[in-house]
C-alpha positions in Angstrom: 0.0 0.0 0.0 2.9 2.3 0.9 4.4 1.8 -2.6 1.0 2.6 -4.2 0.7 5.9 -2.3 4.1 6.9 -3.3 3.4 6.3 -7.0 1.6 9.7 -7.6 4.5 11.5 -6.0 7.0 9.6 -8.2 4.9 10.5 -11.3 4.9 14.2 -10.1 8.6 14.1 -9.6 9.1 12.6 -13.1 7.0 15.3 -14.7 9.0 18.0 -12.9 12.2 16.4 -14.2 10.8 16.2 -17.7 9.7 19.9 -17.5 13.1 20.9 -16.2 14.9 19.0 -18.9 12.6 20.6 -21.5 13.3 24.0 -20.1 17.0 23.4 -20.0 16.9 22.1 -23.6 15.0 25.2 -24.7 17.4 27.5 -23.0 20.4 25.6 -24.5 18.8 25.9 -28.0 18.2 29.6 -27.5 21.9 30.1 -26.5 23.1 28.1 -29.4 21.1 30.3 -31.9 22.4 33.4 -30.2 26.0 32.2 -30.6 25.3 31.4 -34.2 23.9 34.9 -34.8 27.0 36.5 -33.2 29.2 34.5 -35.5 27.1 35.5 -38.4 27.4 39.1 -37.4 31.1 39.0 -37.2 31.4 37.3 -40.6 28.8 39.4 -42.5 29.8 42.7 -41.0 33.5 42.7 -39.9 33.4 46.4 -39.1 30.5 46.0 -36.7 28.8 49.2 -38.0 25.9 47.8 -40.0 24.6 45.2 -37.5 25.0 47.2 -34.3 21.6 46.1 -33.1 22.8 42.5 -32.9 24.0 42.4 -29.3 24.7 39.4 -27.2 22.5 40.7 -24.4 19.6 41.2 -26.7 16.7 38.8 -27.6 16.6 38.0 -31.3 13.0 36.9 -30.9 11.8 39.8 -28.8 9.6 42.6 -29.9 11.3 45.7 -31.3 14.5 46.1 -33.3 16.8 44.1 -31.0 18.2 42.2 -34.0 17.6 44.0 -37.2 16.3 41.8 -40.0 15.8 38.8 -37.8 12.3 37.2 -37.3 11.3 34.1 -35.4 8.6 31.4 -35.6 6.0 30.4 -33.0 8.6 28.1 -31.3 11.0 31.0 -30.6 13.5 29.8 -33.3 15.1 32.1 -35.8 13.0 31.7 -39.0 14.3 34.4 -41.4 17.2 36.7 -41.8 16.5 39.6 -44.1 19.6 41.8 -44.7 19.3 42.6 -48.4 20.8 45.9 -49.6 22.6 46.7 -46.3 26.1 47.1 -47.8 27.5 44.0 -46.0 31.1 43.4 -47.1 32.0 40.2 -45.3 31.4 36.5 -46.0 28.7 33.9 -45.4 29.9 31.8 -42.5 29.2 28.1 -41.9 27.6 29.2 -38.6 24.3 29.9 -40.4 23.7 26.1 -40.4 23.4 26.4 -36.6 19.9 27.9 -37.1 17.8 24.7 -37.7 14.5 26.6 -38.0 15.7 28.9 -40.7 13.2 29.1 -43.6 14.5 32.2 -45.4 18.0 33.7 -45.9 18.0 37.0 -47.7 21.5 38.4 -48.2 21.2 39.6 -51.8 22.3 43.0 -53.1 25.3 43.3 -50.8 29.0 43.1 -51.3 29.7 39.7 -49.8 32.7 37.7 -50.9 34.1 34.2 -50.4 32.3 31.0 -51.2 28.9 29.5 -50.4 29.3 27.3 -47.3 28.5 23.7 -47.9 27.0 23.6 -44.4 23.9 25.4 -45.8 22.8 22.0 -47.1 22.1 21.0 -43.5 19.1 23.3 -43.0 16.0 21.1 -43.3 13.4 23.8 -43.5 15.2 26.4 -45.7 12.7 27.4 -48.4 14.2 30.6 -49.9 17.9 31.3 -50.4 18.8 34.7 -51.8 22.5 35.3 -52.3 22.4 37.2 -55.7 24.1 40.4 -56.6 27.2 39.9 -54.4 30.9 39.0 -55.0 30.6 35.4 -54.2 33.1 33.1 -55.9 33.9 29.4 -56.1 31.6 26.5 -56.9 28.0 25.8 -55.9 28.3 23.2 -53.1 26.7 19.9 -54.1 25.3 19.7 -50.5 22.7 22.2 -51.6 21.0 19.3 -53.3 19.9 18.1 -49.8 17.7 21.1 -49.2 14.4 19.2 -49.5 12.3 22.2 -48.6 14.0 24.7 -50.9 11.7 26.6 -53.3 13.8 29.5 -54.4 17.6 29.5 -55.1 18.8 32.9 -56.3 22.6 33.1 -56.9 22.6 35.4 -59.9 25.1 38.3 -60.5 28.1 36.9 -58.6 31.5 35.4 -59.7 30.6 31.8 -59.2 32.3 29.3 -61.4 32.6 25.6 -62.1 29.8 23.4 -63.4 26.2 23.4 -62.3 25.8 20.4 -59.9 23.6 17.6 -61.1 22.5 17.3 -57.4 20.2 20.4 -57.9 17.9 18.0 -59.7 17.0 16.5 -56.3 15.2 19.7 -55.2 11.7 18.5 -55.9 10.0 21.7 -54.4 12.2 24.2 -56.3 10.2 26.7 -58.3 12.8 29.3 -59.2 16.5 28.7 -60.0 18.4 31.8 -60.9 22.1 31.5 -61.8 22.5 34.3 -64.3 25.6 36.4 -64.9 28.2 34.2 -63.3 31.1 32.3 -64.8 29.6 28.8 -64.9 31.1 26.4 -67.5 30.2 22.9 -68.7 26.9 21.5 -69.9 23.4 22.2 -68.6 22.7 19.2 -66.3 19.9 17.0 -67.7 18.9 16.4 -64.1 17.3 19.9 -64.0 14.5 18.3 -66.1 13.6 16.3 -63.0 12.3 19.3 -61.1 8.5 19.0 -61.2 7.7 22.3 -59.6 10.2 24.5 -61.5 8.5 27.5 -63.1 11.5 29.7 -63.9 15.1 28.8 -64.8 17.7 31.5 -65.6 21.1 30.4 -66.7 21.9 33.4 -69.0 25.2 35.2 -69.3 27.5 32.3 -68.3 29.9 30.2 -70.3 27.8 27.1 -70.7 28.3 24.9 -73.7 26.8 21.8 -75.3 23.2 21.1 -76.3 20.0 21.9 -74.4 18.7 18.8 -72.6 15.4 17.7 -74.1 14.2 16.9 -70.6 13.9 20.7 -69.9 10.9 20.7 -72.3 9.2 18.1 -70.2 9.1 20.1 -67.0 5.3 20.5 -66.4 5.3 23.9 -64.7 8.0 25.7 -66.6 7.0 29.1 -67.9 10.3 30.9 -68.3 13.7 29.6 -69.5 16.5 32.1 -70.1 19.6 30.7 -71.8 20.9 33.9 -73.5 24.6 34.8 -73.8 26.2 31.3 -73.6 28.0 29.1 -76.1 25.3 26.5 -76.5 25.1 24.4 -79.7 22.9 21.8 -81.4 19.2 21.4 -81.9 16.8 23.2 -79.6 14.1 20.8 -78.2 10.9 21.5 -80.1 8.9 21.2 -76.9 10.3 24.5 -75.7 8.2 26.2 -78.4 5.2 26.1 -75.9 7.0 28.7 -73.7 6.5 31.3 -76.4 8.2 34.6 -75.2 9.2 32.8 -72.0 12.0 31.1 -73.8 15.1 33.3 -74.4 18.1 31.8 -76.3 19.7 34.8 -78.1 23.5 35.0 -78.6 24.1 31.3 -78.9 25.2 31.2 -82.5 25.5 27.4 -82.8 21.9 26.7 -81.8 19.6 25.5 -84.5 15.9 24.5 -84.8 13.3 24.5 -87.5 10.5 25.4 -85.0 12.1 28.7 -84.0 12.0 31.6 -86.6 15.3 33.2 -85.5 17.3 30.0 -85.6 18.9 28.3 -88.6 17.5 24.8 -89.5 19.4 21.9 -88.2 21.3 19.6 -90.7 19.8 16.5 -89.2 16.4 18.0 -88.5 16.8 17.9 -84.7 18.6 14.6 -84.3 21.2 16.2 -82.1 18.8 16.2 -79.1 20.3 14.4 -76.2 23.8 13.9 -77.8 26.8 14.3 -75.6 28.0 18.0 -75.6 31.2 19.0 -77.3 33.3 21.7 -75.7 34.3 24.6 -77.9 37.9 25.5 -78.1 37.1 29.1 -77.4 34.1 31.4 -77.0 34.4 32.9 -80.5 36.3 30.5 -82.8 34.7 27.4 -84.1 36.5 24.1 -83.9 36.5 23.8 -87.7 38.3 27.1 -88.0 41.0 26.0 -85.6 41.5 22.8 -87.5 41.8 24.7 -90.8 44.5 27.0 -89.3 46.5 23.9 -88.1 46.4 22.4 -91.6 48.2 25.4 -93.1 51.2 24.6 -90.9 51.8 21.0 -92.0 55.4 20.2 -93.1 55.2 19.3 -96.8 58.3 18.1 -98.8 58.4 16.8 -102.4 54.6 16.5 -102.6 54.3 14.6 -99.4 53.1 16.0 -96.1 54.2 14.7 -92.7 52.2 15.1 -89.5 52.3 18.6 -88.1 54.9 19.1 -85.4 53.5 19.2 -81.9 55.2 22.5 -81.3 53.9 24.3 -84.3 50.3 23.1 -84.0 50.3 23.6 -80.2 51.7 27.1 -80.5 49.0 28.2 -82.9 46.2 26.8 -80.7 47.8 28.1 -77.6 48.2 31.5 -79.2 44.6 31.6 -80.3 43.3 30.6 -76.9 45.5 33.2 -75.1 44.2 36.0 -77.4 40.6 35.0 -76.9 41.1 34.4 -73.2 42.7 37.9 -72.9 39.8 39.5 -74.7 37.3 37.6 -72.6 39.1 38.7 -69.4 39.0 42.3 -70.5 35.3 42.0 -71.2 34.6 40.4 -67.9 36.5 43.1 -66.1 34.5 45.8 -67.8 31.2 44.0 -67.1 32.2 43.4 -63.5 33.1 47.1 -63.0 29.9 48.2 -64.7 27.8 45.9 -62.6 29.4 47.0 -59.3 28.8 50.6 -60.2 25.1 49.8 -60.7 24.6 47.9 -57.5 25.8 50.6 -55.1 23.0 51.6 -52.7 22.5 55.2 -51.8 26.0 56.3 -52.9 25.7 57.3 -56.5 25.0 60.8 -57.8 21.5 59.7 -58.8 20.6 59.2 -55.1 21.6 62.8 -54.2 19.2 64.3 -51.6 17.6 60.9 -51.0 15.8 60.8 -54.4 15.4 57.6 -56.4 16.8 57.5 -59.9 13.9 56.4 -62.1 16.2 55.1 -64.9 18.3 53.1 -62.5 15.4 51.6 -60.6 13.7 50.5 -63.8 16.9 49.1 -65.2 17.6 47.1 -62.0 14.2 45.6 -62.0 14.3 44.7 -65.7 17.7 43.2 -65.2 16.7 40.6 -62.7 13.0 40.4 -62.6 12.6 37.6 -65.2 13.9 34.9 -62.8 12.0 36.0 -59.7 8.4 36.5 -60.7 5.8 35.2 -58.1 8.6 34.2 -55.7 6.5 35.0 -52.7 3.5 32.9 -53.7 5.7 29.8 -53.7 5.3 29.7 -50.0 1.5 29.2 -50.2 0.3 32.8 -49.7 -1.1 33.5 -53.2 -4.0 35.8 -52.1 -6.0 35.2 -55.2 -5.4 31.5 -55.5 -8.4 29.2 -55.8 -6.5 26.8 -53.6 -6.2 29.0 -50.6 -6.1 27.0 -47.4 -9.2 28.7 -46.0 -11.1 29.5 -49.1 -10.6 33.2 -48.8 -10.0 34.7 -52.2 -9.4 38.4 -53.1 -11.8 39.8 -55.6 -10.0 41.4 -58.6 -12.9 43.8 -59.2 -11.7 47.3 -58.8 -8.3 46.0 -57.9 -6.5 45.3 -61.2 -3.1 45.3 -59.5 -3.8 43.7 -56.2 -0.9 41.2 -56.5 2.7 42.2 -56.5 5.7 39.8 -56.3 8.6 40.2 -53.9 11.1 41.1 -56.7 8.9 44.0 -57.8 8.7 45.4 -54.3 12.4 45.0 -53.7 13.4 46.6 -56.9 11.0 49.5 -56.4 12.6 50.4 -53.0 16.1 49.4 -54.1 16.0 46.5 -51.6 14.5 48.7 -48.8 17.4 51.1 -48.8 17.5 53.6 -45.9 17.8 56.3 -48.6 14.1 55.6 -49.4 12.8 55.3 -45.8 9.8 57.5 -45.3 8.9 56.6 -41.7 9.1 53.9 -39.1 6.9 52.7 -36.2 7.2 49.9 -33.7 5.5 47.5 -36.1 6.2 48.7 -39.7 8.4 50.8 -41.9 7.4 52.7 -45.0 9.6 53.2 -48.1 9.3 55.2 -51.2 9.6 53.2 -54.4 9.3 53.3 -58.2 7.5 50.5 -60.0 8.5 49.2 -63.4 5.9 51.3 -65.1 7.5 54.5 -63.6 4.7 55.1 -61.0 5.8 56.2 -57.6 4.5 54.2 -54.6 4.8 54.0 -50.8 5.6 50.4 -49.6 4.6 49.6 -46.0 6.6 46.7 -44.6 4.8 45.0 -41.6 6.8 42.6 -39.5 5.4 39.1 -39.1 4.9 39.3 -35.4 2.6 42.3 -35.9 0.2 40.6 -38.2 -2.8 38.5 -37.3 -1.6 35.0 -36.7 -4.5 33.2 -38.5 -4.2 33.3 -42.3 -8.0 33.4 -42.8 -8.4 36.5 -40.5 -5.5 38.2 -42.2 -6.9 37.6 -45.7 -10.4 38.7 -44.7 -8.9 42.0 -43.5 -6.9 42.3 -46.7 -10.0 41.7 -48.8 -11.8 44.5 -46.9 -8.9 46.9 -47.5 -8.9 46.2 -51.3 -12.6 47.1 -51.3 -12.0 50.7 -50.0 -12.2 53.1 -52.9 -12.6 56.9 -52.3 -10.9 60.1 -53.6 -10.0 61.0 -50.0 -8.4 57.7 -49.0 -4.9 56.6 -49.9 -5.4 54.0 -52.6 -4.1 50.5 -51.9 -2.4 49.3 -55.1 -1.4 45.9 -54.1 -0.1 43.4 -51.6 2.7 40.9 -51.3 3.9 38.4 -48.7 6.5 35.8 -48.3 5.8 33.4 -45.5 9.5 32.4 -45.2 10.6 36.1 -45.2 8.4 36.8 -42.2 7.1 40.2 -43.6 4.1 41.4 -45.6 4.0 44.5 -47.8 1.2 46.9 -48.6 1.8 49.0 -51.7 0.0 52.3 -51.7 -0.2 55.4 -53.9 2.6 57.8 -53.1 1.5 61.3 -51.7 4.1 63.9 -53.0 3.5 66.5 -50.3 3.8 64.3 -47.2 1.6 64.3 -44.2 -0.5 67.1 -42.7 1.7 67.2 -39.7 4.5 68.6 -41.9 2.5 71.8 -42.2 2.0 72.2 -38.5 4.3 74.3 -36.3 6.1 75.6 -39.4 9.1 77.7 -38.5 9.8 81.1 -40.1 13.1 79.9 -41.4 11.8 76.7 -42.8 12.1 77.3 -46.6 11.1 73.8 -47.5 7.6 73.9 -46.2 5.0 76.4 -47.4 2.4 77.9 -45.0 -1.0 76.6 -46.2 -3.4 79.3 -47.3 -6.9 79.6 -46.0 -8.6 78.0 -49.0 -6.3 75.0 -48.9 -7.0 74.5 -45.2 -10.8 74.5 -45.7 -10.4 72.2 -48.6 -8.3 69.8 -46.5 -10.8 69.8 -43.7 -13.7 69.0 -46.0 -11.7 66.3 -47.8 -10.9 64.6 -44.5 -14.6 64.7 -43.5 -15.6 63.1 -46.8 -13.1 60.3 -46.3 -14.3 59.5 -42.7 -18.0 59.7 -43.8 -17.2 57.1 -46.5 -15.6 54.8 -44.0 -18.6 55.1 -41.6 -21.2 54.6 -44.3 -22.8 51.4 -45.5 -22.6 50.8 -49.2 -22.9 47.9 -51.6 -20.0 45.5 -51.1 -18.8 47.7 -48.2 -19.6 47.4 -44.5 -19.2 50.4 -42.1 -15.6 50.8 -40.9 -14.1 52.7 -37.9 -10.6 54.1 -38.6 -9.4 54.1 -34.9 -6.2 56.1 -35.5 -7.1 59.4 -37.2 -4.4 62.0 -36.8 -2.5 64.7 -38.7 0.2 62.0 -39.4 -2.5 59.9 -41.1 -3.6 62.6 -43.4 -1.4 62.6 -46.5 -1.4 65.4 -49.1 -1.0 64.8 -52.8 0.6 67.0 -55.4 -2.6 69.0 -55.8 -2.9 69.4 -52.0 -5.9 67.0 -51.9 -6.0 65.2 -48.5 -6.0 61.4 -48.4 -6.6 59.5 -45.2 -4.1 56.7 -44.7 -4.2 53.6 -42.5 -7.9 52.9 -43.0 -8.7 49.3 -42.1 -5.1 48.6 -41.2 -6.1 47.4 -37.7 -8.0 44.5 -39.4 -4.6 43.0 -40.3 -2.8 43.7 -37.1 -2.5 41.6 -33.9 -4.6 42.8 -30.9 -1.6 44.0 -28.9 -0.3 46.0 -31.8 -3.7 47.7 -32.3 -3.7 48.5 -28.5 -0.2 50.0 -28.8 -1.4 52.3 -31.7 -4.3 53.4 -29.6 -2.0 54.3 -26.8 0.0 56.4 -29.2 -3.2 58.2 -30.3 -4.0 58.9 -26.6 -0.5 60.4 -26.1 -1.1 62.8 -29.0 -4.5 63.8 -27.8 -6.6 62.1 -30.5 -8.2 59.4 -28.3 -11.7 60.2 -26.9 -12.1 60.4 -23.1 -14.6 57.6 -22.9 -12.0 55.0 -24.2 -10.2 55.2 -20.9 -13.3 54.0 -19.0 -15.0 51.7 -21.5 -12.0 50.3 -23.5 -14.2 50.4 -26.6 -13.7 52.4 -29.8 -16.8 53.6 -31.7 -17.4 55.8 -34.7 -17.8 58.7 -32.3 -14.1 58.2 -31.5 -13.3 58.9 -35.1 -15.5 62.1 -34.9 -13.6 63.2 -31.8 -10.2 62.7 -33.5 -11.5 64.6 -36.6 -12.4 67.6 -34.3 -8.9 67.7 -33.0 -7.5 67.6 -36.5 -9.8 70.6 -37.4 -8.4 72.6 -34.5 -4.8 71.7 -35.6 -5.5 72.9 -39.1 -7.1 76.1 -37.8 -4.3 76.9 -35.4 -1.4 75.5 -37.4 -0.2 73.8 -34.3 0.4 70.2 -33.4 -0.5 70.5 -29.7 -4.1 71.7 -29.1 -4.7 72.8 -25.5 -7.8 71.6 -23.6 -9.2 75.2 -23.5 -9.4 75.2 -27.3 -11.2 71.9 -27.3 -13.7 73.5 -24.9 -14.4 76.2 -27.4 -13.1 79.2 -25.6 -11.4 80.7 -28.6 -14.5 80.5 -30.8 -17.1 81.4 -28.2 -15.2 84.5 -27.0 -14.9 85.8 -30.5 -11.2 85.9 -30.4 -10.7 84.3 -33.8 -7.5 86.1 -34.3 -6.0 84.3 -31.3 -7.4 81.0 -32.6 -6.4 81.0 -36.3 -2.8 80.5 -37.3 -1.0 83.8 -37.0 1.2 82.9 -40.0 -1.9 83.6 -42.2 -1.5 87.3 -41.3 -5.2 87.7 -40.9 -5.9 86.5 -44.4 -8.9 84.2 -43.7 -12.7 84.3 -43.7 -14.0 85.0 -40.2 -17.5 83.5 -40.8 -15.9 80.4 -42.2 -13.4 80.2 -39.3 -16.2 80.6 -36.7 -18.2 77.8 -38.4 -15.2 75.4 -38.5 -14.4 76.2 -34.8 -18.0 75.4 -34.0 -17.8 72.1 -35.8 -14.6 71.2 -33.9 -16.3 72.1 -30.6 -19.3 69.8 -31.4 -16.9 66.9 -32.5 -14.8 67.1 -29.4 -17.7 67.1 -26.9 -16.9 65.1 -23.8 -20.1 63.0 -24.1 -20.1 60.8 -27.2 -23.8 61.2 -27.7 -23.4 64.9 -28.1 -21.1 64.5 -31.1 -22.6 64.6 -34.5 -22.4 61.9 -37.1 -20.0 62.5 -40.0 -22.9 62.9 -42.4 -24.2 65.7 -40.3 -20.7 67.2 -40.2 -20.7 67.3 -44.0 -24.0 69.1 -44.0 -22.7 71.7 -41.6 -19.6 72.2 -43.8 -21.8 72.7 -46.9 -20.5 69.7 -48.8 -21.5 66.2 -49.7 -20.0 62.9 -50.9 
């Protein structure tokens, strides 16, 4: 009996030991990842200037910017490292393999040198590997063929050499393989035809030779194949005709094929498919020409010719190869210099005063976009896919450009260069960008931990955002997300004149900001009111929506000084604690209604209150509006000259100013029931939707 009674205690003790062991294991794993990140920092950033936020005492999975570019999964493991375009000039260390939960590694558009560590092949969950546009050299490690989860491999625009490993044909989930503009030699591995999910293959601008494997034409999902600027020869598989413009093969003079208009017909009508490749003696002289040159040097005497001497024939061939190699080396040097000049971030003359170069941005996108289209959707977040996990599909009605791909967004912002940073909060950063069509946009990058955790909830919020269409709302042009990257991006119309807060508290010596005249101020107030009324109203295919964070910062001004309310519906995408944090910010700035502190609820009357505060800010020209102004003392006492911005020099309509002050007084009433609806506010302002 005694032993039976002790059994529960033994079980309890066992559970405690298991719990302690689990806790110890978790702590050990966390320390190992921290050690790995510190090794990574030392290798990537030898100077220690660019990754200063990576500190041993910090928490890489904590909130805030403790470790820039690092995001974690639900288990507290490092899941993604996004350091593209940071100017890193070190190397990629083997220590990255000590992050077993890593799903995305984004180190492209830097100045990294050295080789690709073979240890990368030991990351079981790695889905996206971006190392393009660097100075990497050496071979592609064959160990990368073990990355069973890999979907994107981007190594373009480096100095990698050797042959393309046949082991890459084992990457059954690979959708994009981009190896363009390197120094790869040898034949195209036929094993690449064994990649069932491959949609885009870019091997252009290398030194590949031999025939095109016929198996490439059998890849079921292939839509783009770029083989330009190589020394390929033989018959082009006729099955590649189905790719239409997606198949690029220019500047391979020895290719032939009757099915392709720009190619010469093959002598054997395509029987070269699948033959063993022959290696050309040089990149510009045909083997037949070299043989003819050698024949001229035979030793002939009395009508008979002996075999050419090894010295004379070898000298001719060696001389030819040396000349060609020298020319090629010069060409590569010029190309390398030109490419390095183009890839500098924020340092060229075209970036002077923080402005993007339209020509450079468009060239960069066009240069590398072909191999990276739809990259972010390879991770299962195609927001318009019929196969969405939860059946939530975005309607394309009224949203012709709702989908963007990761490459477009990165190119537009020059890989999120600090030069283009417009603003930053505790959950998002906004960048200026230029799309391929030349249009200017604002790209809001929201970190993964700030988004709603449930995909269905997030997509419902996104669908609601795309349905909002009004002249006084900032238009949402599109959306993009990479699950492995750990961020989502909202692409908005760009507002050339910044936020309304820019025109508050204007200093006399501030030549960059003009003082808004009276007519413009009235127009801005009316435009804001129209935007809020639209949000609050119920219309076909649109339910009423509360903004929750109206402020002068959220009112953006376009080139015609028309106001556009930003951030509408954003809280539908964000996690609850992030929404609460933004409300606290609104309270600190004086926009939050007094009833929120007691009820904890935000209603449409809260938006009305915030609108009243903005009206007073526009009237006074000041960011801070004192409580006595909200109580209407300035308007009721008739001291309009004390209320209205003195920078106007008295040039304003007194009746209009009195009416606007009265509207602000009603909207900021202490009791919510005493505040008018926005439809009534529009009537008082003498305007309508």
